[in-house]
KETORPA-624950 format. One record per residue (C-alpha): residue number from 1; residue in one letter; x negated, y negated, z. Coordinates in nm, 4 decimals, always signed. Layout:
! residues N
node i NUM; aa A; px X; py Y; pz Z
...
//
This chain:
! residues 232
node i 1; aa X; px -1.2828; py -1.0137; pz +2.4391
node i 2; aa X; px -1.0784; py -0.7366; pz +2.2918
node i 3; aa X; px -0.8656; py -0.5016; pz +2.5265
node i 4; aa X; px -0.8300; py -0.1476; pz +2.5130
node i 5; aa X; px -0.4742; py -0.1874; pz +2.3908
node i 6; aa X; px -0.6107; py -0.4388; pz +2.1444
node i 7; aa X; px -0.9030; py -0.1737; pz +1.9949
node i 8; aa X; px -0.5974; py +0.1040; pz +2.0340
node i 9; aa X; px -0.4061; py -0.1168; pz +1.7764
node i 10; aa X; px -0.6733; py -0.1709; pz +1.5546
node i 11; aa X; px -0.7839; py +0.1914; pz +1.5393
node i 12; aa X; px -0.4593; py +0.2698; pz +1.4344
node i 13; aa X; px -0.4191; py -0.0172; pz +1.1959
node i 14; aa X; px -0.7231; py +0.1415; pz +1.0149
node i 15; aa X; px -0.5751; py +0.5016; pz +1.0212
node i 16; aa X; px -0.2604; py +0.3954; pz +0.8832
node i 17; aa X; px -0.3941; py +0.2117; pz +0.6188
node i 18; aa X; px -0.6606; py +0.4703; pz +0.4952
node i 19; aa X; px -0.4356; py +0.7428; pz +0.5124
node i 20; aa X; px -0.1658; py +0.5112; pz +0.2921
node i 21; aa X; px -0.4300; py +0.4175; pz -0.0006
node i 22; aa X; px -0.5701; py +0.7516; pz -0.0207
node i 23; aa X; px -0.1766; py +0.8983; pz -0.0673
node i 24; aa X; px -0.1121; py +0.5693; pz -0.2985
node i 25; aa X; px -0.4012; py +0.6698; pz -0.5270
node i 26; aa X; px -0.2871; py +0.9929; pz -0.5408
node i 27; aa X; px +0.0988; py +0.8952; pz -0.6136
node i 28; aa X; px +0.0135; py +0.5520; pz -0.8017
node i 29; aa X; px -0.2148; py +0.7089; pz -1.0864
node i 30; aa X; px +0.0127; py +0.9382; pz -1.2535
node i 31; aa X; px +0.2892; py +0.6754; pz -1.2187
node i 32; aa X; px +0.1120; py +0.3934; pz -1.3302
node i 33; aa X; px -0.0479; py +0.6170; pz -1.6648
node i 34; aa X; px +0.3448; py +0.7300; pz -1.7295
node i 35; aa X; px +0.4564; py +0.3695; pz -1.6866
node i 36; aa X; px +0.2017; py +0.2366; pz -1.9116
node i 37; aa X; px +0.2464; py +0.5178; pz -2.1946
node i 38; aa X; px +0.6056; py +0.5166; pz -2.1546
node i 39; aa X; px +0.8375; py +0.4531; pz -2.4446
node i 40; aa X; px +1.1706; py +0.5012; pz -2.2100
node i 41; aa X; px +1.4549; py +0.2539; pz -2.2190
node i 42; aa X; px +1.4769; py +0.2862; pz -1.8822
node i 43; aa X; px +1.0866; py +0.1702; pz -1.8292
node i 44; aa X; px +1.1996; py -0.1951; pz -1.7360
node i 45; aa X; px +1.3825; py -0.0208; pz -1.4548
node i 46; aa X; px +1.1119; py +0.1784; pz -1.3069
node i 47; aa X; px +0.8878; py -0.1059; pz -1.3569
node i 48; aa X; px +1.1039; py -0.3303; pz -1.1076
node i 49; aa X; px +1.1723; py -0.0610; pz -0.8861
node i 50; aa X; px +0.7900; py -0.0148; pz -0.8506
node i 51; aa X; px +0.7703; py -0.4012; pz -0.7722
node i 52; aa X; px +1.0773; py -0.4582; pz -0.5974
node i 53; aa X; px +0.8643; py -0.4911; pz -0.2497
node i 54; aa X; px +0.6922; py -0.8088; pz -0.4196
node i 55; aa X; px +0.9868; py -0.9718; pz -0.3799
node i 56; aa X; px +1.1953; py -0.7962; pz -0.1333
node i 57; aa X; px +1.2029; py -0.9337; pz +0.2094
node i 58; aa X; px +1.0023; py -0.6569; pz +0.4544
node i 59; aa X; px +1.2831; py -0.6328; pz +0.7223
node i 60; aa X; px +1.5369; py -0.5487; pz +0.4245
node i 61; aa X; px +1.2879; py -0.2665; pz +0.2892
node i 62; aa X; px +1.2718; py -0.1582; pz +0.6361
node i 63; aa X; px +1.6162; py -0.1334; pz +0.7173
node i 64; aa X; px +1.6688; py +0.0553; pz +0.4365
node i 65; aa X; px +1.3899; py +0.3104; pz +0.4867
node i 66; aa X; px +1.4852; py +0.3358; pz +0.8486
node i 67; aa X; px +1.8348; py +0.4354; pz +0.7509
node i 68; aa X; px +1.6912; py +0.6662; pz +0.5025
node i 69; aa X; px +1.4565; py +0.8520; pz +0.7499
node i 70; aa X; px +1.6924; py +0.8535; pz +1.0253
node i 71; aa X; px +1.8939; py +1.1611; pz +1.1450
node i 72; aa X; px +2.1778; py +1.1042; pz +0.9048
node i 73; aa X; px +1.9933; py +0.9824; pz +0.6147
node i 74; aa X; px +1.8650; py +1.2059; pz +0.3374
node i 75; aa X; px +1.5141; py +1.1948; pz +0.4023
node i 76; aa X; px +1.5692; py +1.2509; pz +0.7702
node i 77; aa X; px +1.8034; py +1.5308; pz +0.7045
node i 78; aa X; px +1.5338; py +1.6689; pz +0.4814
node i 79; aa X; px +1.2536; py +1.6106; pz +0.7076
node i 80; aa X; px +1.4665; py +1.7915; pz +0.9897
node i 81; aa X; px +1.5361; py +2.0751; pz +0.7967
node i 82; aa X; px +1.1585; py +2.1252; pz +0.6954
node i 83; aa X; px +1.1115; py +2.1263; pz +1.1059
node i 84; aa X; px +0.9453; py +1.8058; pz +1.1103
node i 85; aa X; px +1.1915; py +1.5951; pz +1.3174
node i 86; aa X; px +1.2587; py +1.2652; pz +1.2074
node i 87; aa X; px +0.9855; py +0.9849; pz +1.0857
node i 88; aa X; px +1.1292; py +0.6472; pz +1.2302
node i 89; aa X; px +0.8547; py +0.5616; pz +1.5089
node i 90; aa X; px +0.5913; py +0.7958; pz +1.4299
node i 91; aa X; px +0.2613; py +0.7465; pz +1.2810
node i 92; aa X; px +0.4164; py +0.9597; pz +0.9571
node i 93; aa X; px +0.6599; py +0.6994; pz +0.9591
node i 94; aa X; px +0.4323; py +0.3912; pz +0.9486
node i 95; aa X; px +0.2679; py +0.5865; pz +0.6464
node i 96; aa X; px +0.5859; py +0.6485; pz +0.4779
node i 97; aa X; px +0.7280; py +0.3090; pz +0.5110
node i 98; aa X; px +0.3511; py +0.1447; pz +0.4180
node i 99; aa X; px +0.3199; py +0.3814; pz +0.0728
node i 100; aa X; px +0.6915; py +0.2083; pz -0.0110
node i 101; aa X; px +0.5746; py -0.1211; pz +0.0692
node i 102; aa X; px +0.2184; py -0.1571; pz -0.0623
node i 103; aa X; px +0.3246; py +0.0561; pz -0.4130
node i 104; aa X; px +0.2952; py -0.2371; pz -0.6523
node i 105; aa X; px -0.0184; py -0.3670; pz -0.4832
node i 106; aa X; px -0.1616; py +0.0159; pz -0.6317
node i 107; aa X; px +0.0337; py +0.0578; pz -0.9220
node i 108; aa X; px +0.0181; py -0.2773; pz -1.1065
node i 109; aa X; px -0.3611; py -0.2961; pz -1.1164
node i 110; aa X; px -0.3818; py +0.0576; pz -1.2411
node i 111; aa X; px -0.1424; py -0.0349; pz -1.5174
node i 112; aa X; px -0.3325; py -0.3376; pz -1.6170
node i 113; aa X; px -0.6593; py -0.1225; pz -1.6008
node i 114; aa X; px -0.4998; py +0.1512; pz -1.8345
node i 115; aa X; px -0.3757; py -0.1394; pz -2.0225
node i 116; aa X; px -0.7293; py -0.2964; pz -2.1056
node i 117; aa X; px -0.8987; py +0.0452; pz -2.2596
node i 118; aa X; px -0.6730; py -0.0011; pz -2.5199
node i 119; aa X; px -0.5963; py +0.3121; pz -2.7575
node i 120; aa X; px -0.9686; py +0.3180; pz -2.9544
node i 121; aa X; px -1.1334; py +0.5362; pz -2.6658
node i 122; aa X; px -0.8441; py +0.7856; pz -2.6544
node i 123; aa X; px -0.8261; py +0.8393; pz -3.0177
node i 124; aa X; px -1.1969; py +0.8941; pz -3.0392
node i 125; aa X; px -1.1589; py +1.1640; pz -2.7542
node i 126; aa X; px -0.8821; py +1.3255; pz -2.9556
node i 127; aa X; px -1.0900; py +1.3970; pz -3.2777
node i 128; aa X; px -1.3460; py +1.5861; pz -3.0299
node i 129; aa X; px -1.0618; py +1.7943; pz -2.9327
node i 130; aa X; px -1.0669; py +1.6706; pz -2.5799
node i 131; aa X; px -0.7479; py +1.7518; pz -2.4190
node i 132; aa X; px -0.5262; py +1.5165; pz -2.2821
node i 133; aa X; px -0.6335; py +1.6052; pz -1.9289
node i 134; aa X; px -1.0075; py +1.6041; pz -2.0015
node i 135; aa X; px -0.9557; py +1.2866; pz -2.1725
node i 136; aa X; px -0.8057; py +1.1293; pz -1.8719
node i 137; aa X; px -1.0766; py +1.2434; pz -1.6275
node i 138; aa X; px -1.3533; py +1.1940; pz -1.8729
node i 139; aa X; px -1.2145; py +0.8861; pz -2.0257
node i 140; aa X; px -0.9795; py +0.7055; pz -1.8816
node i 141; aa X; px -1.0882; py +0.7171; pz -1.4925
node i 142; aa X; px -1.4713; py +0.6038; pz -1.5971
node i 143; aa X; px -1.3209; py +0.3004; pz -1.8027
node i 144; aa X; px -1.0415; py +0.2167; pz -1.5223
node i 145; aa X; px -1.3062; py +0.2151; pz -1.2819
node i 146; aa X; px -1.2379; py -0.1644; pz -1.1586
node i 147; aa X; px -0.8348; py -0.1021; pz -1.1563
node i 148; aa X; px -0.9150; py +0.1811; pz -0.9295
node i 149; aa X; px -1.1477; py -0.0713; pz -0.7019
node i 150; aa X; px -0.8954; py -0.3486; pz -0.7203
node i 151; aa X; px -0.6057; py -0.1133; pz -0.6311
node i 152; aa X; px -0.7913; py +0.0478; pz -0.3569
node i 153; aa X; px -0.9010; py -0.2632; pz -0.1749
node i 154; aa X; px -0.5311; py -0.4619; pz -0.2214
node i 155; aa X; px -0.3579; py -0.1256; pz -0.1099
node i 156; aa X; px -0.5721; py -0.0883; pz +0.1811
node i 157; aa X; px -0.5754; py -0.4930; pz +0.2721
node i 158; aa X; px -0.1883; py -0.5255; pz +0.2599
node i 159; aa X; px -0.1204; py -0.2531; pz +0.4784
node i 160; aa X; px -0.3619; py -0.3842; pz +0.7060
node i 161; aa X; px -0.1558; py -0.7264; pz +0.7254
node i 162; aa X; px +0.2050; py -0.5582; pz +0.7246
node i 163; aa X; px +0.4472; py -0.6466; pz +0.9733
node i 164; aa X; px +0.8045; py -0.6560; pz +0.9007
node i 165; aa X; px +0.8313; py -0.3408; pz +0.7803
node i 166; aa X; px +0.6230; py -0.1248; pz +1.0377
node i 167; aa X; px +0.7838; py -0.3337; pz +1.3293
node i 168; aa X; px +1.1307; py -0.2169; pz +1.1822
node i 169; aa X; px +1.0366; py +0.1618; pz +1.1302
node i 170; aa X; px +0.7540; py +0.1803; pz +1.4094
node i 171; aa X; px +0.8844; py -0.0156; pz +1.6699
node i 172; aa X; px +0.6111; py -0.1045; pz +1.9238
node i 173; aa X; px +0.4817; py +0.2029; pz +2.0843
node i 174; aa X; px +0.1145; py +0.1802; pz +2.2216
node i 175; aa X; px -0.1282; py +0.3762; pz +2.0890
node i 176; aa X; px +0.1406; py +0.5564; pz +1.8604
node i 177; aa X; px +0.2960; py +0.2788; pz +1.6130
node i 178; aa X; px +0.2057; py -0.0592; pz +1.7596
node i 179; aa X; px -0.0499; py -0.1992; pz +1.4829
node i 180; aa X; px -0.2688; py -0.4992; pz +1.5001
node i 181; aa X; px -0.0236; py -0.7341; pz +1.3289
node i 182; aa X; px +0.2148; py -0.6393; pz +1.6156
node i 183; aa X; px -0.0369; py -0.6491; pz +1.8780
node i 184; aa X; px -0.0730; py -1.0237; pz +1.7744
node i 185; aa X; px +0.3178; py -1.1208; pz +1.8171
node i 186; aa X; px +0.3233; py -0.9413; pz +2.1793
node i 187; aa X; px +0.0287; py -1.1880; pz +2.2555
node i 188; aa X; px +0.2000; py -1.5061; pz +2.1051
node i 189; aa X; px +0.5276; py -1.3994; pz +2.2558
node i 190; aa X; px +0.3374; py -1.3762; pz +2.5790
node i 191; aa X; px +0.1697; py -1.7237; pz +2.5446
node i 192; aa X; px -0.1741; py -1.4887; pz +2.5558
node i 193; aa X; px -0.3295; py -1.7224; pz +2.2676
node i 194; aa X; px -0.6792; py -1.6446; pz +2.3605
node i 195; aa X; px -0.6383; py -1.2521; pz +2.2408
node i 196; aa X; px -0.4058; py -1.3702; pz +1.9393
node i 197; aa X; px -0.6989; py -1.5923; pz +1.8324
node i 198; aa X; px -0.9326; py -1.2854; pz +1.8714
node i 199; aa X; px -0.7224; py -1.0653; pz +1.6544
node i 200; aa X; px -0.6147; py -1.3143; pz +1.3868
node i 201; aa X; px -0.9899; py -1.4134; pz +1.3530
node i 202; aa X; px -1.0432; py -1.0157; pz +1.2900
node i 203; aa X; px -0.7964; py -1.0456; pz +1.0155
node i 204; aa X; px -0.8887; py -1.3782; pz +0.8934
node i 205; aa X; px -1.2204; py -1.2386; pz +0.8754
node i 206; aa X; px -1.1225; py -0.9302; pz +0.7278
node i 207; aa X; px -0.9050; py -1.1126; pz +0.4198
node i 208; aa X; px -1.1741; py -1.3632; pz +0.3558
node i 209; aa X; px -1.3789; py -1.0647; pz +0.2959
node i 210; aa X; px -1.1382; py -0.8458; pz +0.0780
node i 211; aa X; px -1.1217; py -1.2012; pz -0.1524
node i 212; aa X; px -1.4893; py -1.2656; pz -0.1575
node i 213; aa X; px -1.5376; py -0.8657; pz -0.2966
node i 214; aa X; px -1.2372; py -0.9292; pz -0.5423
node i 215; aa X; px -1.4096; py -1.2155; pz -0.6845
node i 216; aa X; px -1.8055; py -1.1887; pz -0.6570
node i 217; aa X; px -1.8294; py -0.8168; pz -0.7103
node i 218; aa X; px -1.5224; py -0.7268; pz -0.8787
node i 219; aa X; px -1.5063; py -1.0324; pz -1.0503
node i 220; aa X; px -1.1357; py -0.9917; pz -1.1040
node i 221; aa X; px -0.9070; py -1.2866; pz -1.0157
node i 222; aa X; px -0.5916; py -1.2256; pz -0.8242
node i 223; aa X; px -0.2767; py -1.2907; pz -1.0532
node i 224; aa X; px +0.0436; py -1.4224; pz -0.8684
node i 225; aa X; px +0.2176; py -1.1312; pz -0.8698
node i 226; aa X; px -0.0580; py -0.9368; pz -0.7198
node i 227; aa X; px +0.0023; py -1.1485; pz -0.3893
node i 228; aa X; px +0.3038; py -1.1630; pz -0.1493
node i 229; aa X; px +0.3480; py -1.3582; pz +0.1258
node i 230; aa X; px +0.4769; py -1.1762; pz +0.4298
node i 231; aa X; px +0.8363; py -1.2577; pz +0.5199
node i 232; aa X; px +1.0532; py -1.2193; pz +0.8060
//
């Protein structure tokens, strides 16, 4: 059965994943829309930066985020000057790191969804004298609903399963930064395979349900660039 520490890790993981998904939808929606419409010569550079976590080892990303958010880093100096302290080894440090790590899993489905809409609906809205903002909320978002659902599911699921980044940024503090993937690692390291089986089974079932929803309900097959295997 699950221990109190296991339940605490599961609850913290859900809180981090939910908060990260909400923030990524708020950040990723305008970013994906801009990347879709931009004609800037720097667009490939921005696309590469957004997709970088797909190929970058999580420990490398976690290390540079740790440096940036540390007391001597630019982000750390900013948060300290605002009276927020430093972010590493805190809940919000996990959220910030998770936002960077799961960004492409939200932005890329939204980009694909925006591209699938085409220009015709936007042109019709323009002939009806709809403003760009009104067109986006009244036309683009409803038509891109499958993309938003896909982005939400992928962003949430990917954050639930992350390990390397959260271990680098959050460490292993019970009820504060110890998420479920780290808790599984602790059980395996202590040769407590029974508890590791319980938590791993929960994540296995959750992952299967995510894929079941993606394929059955949304009817959205996962592309190769949408999935990334966790690496140390």
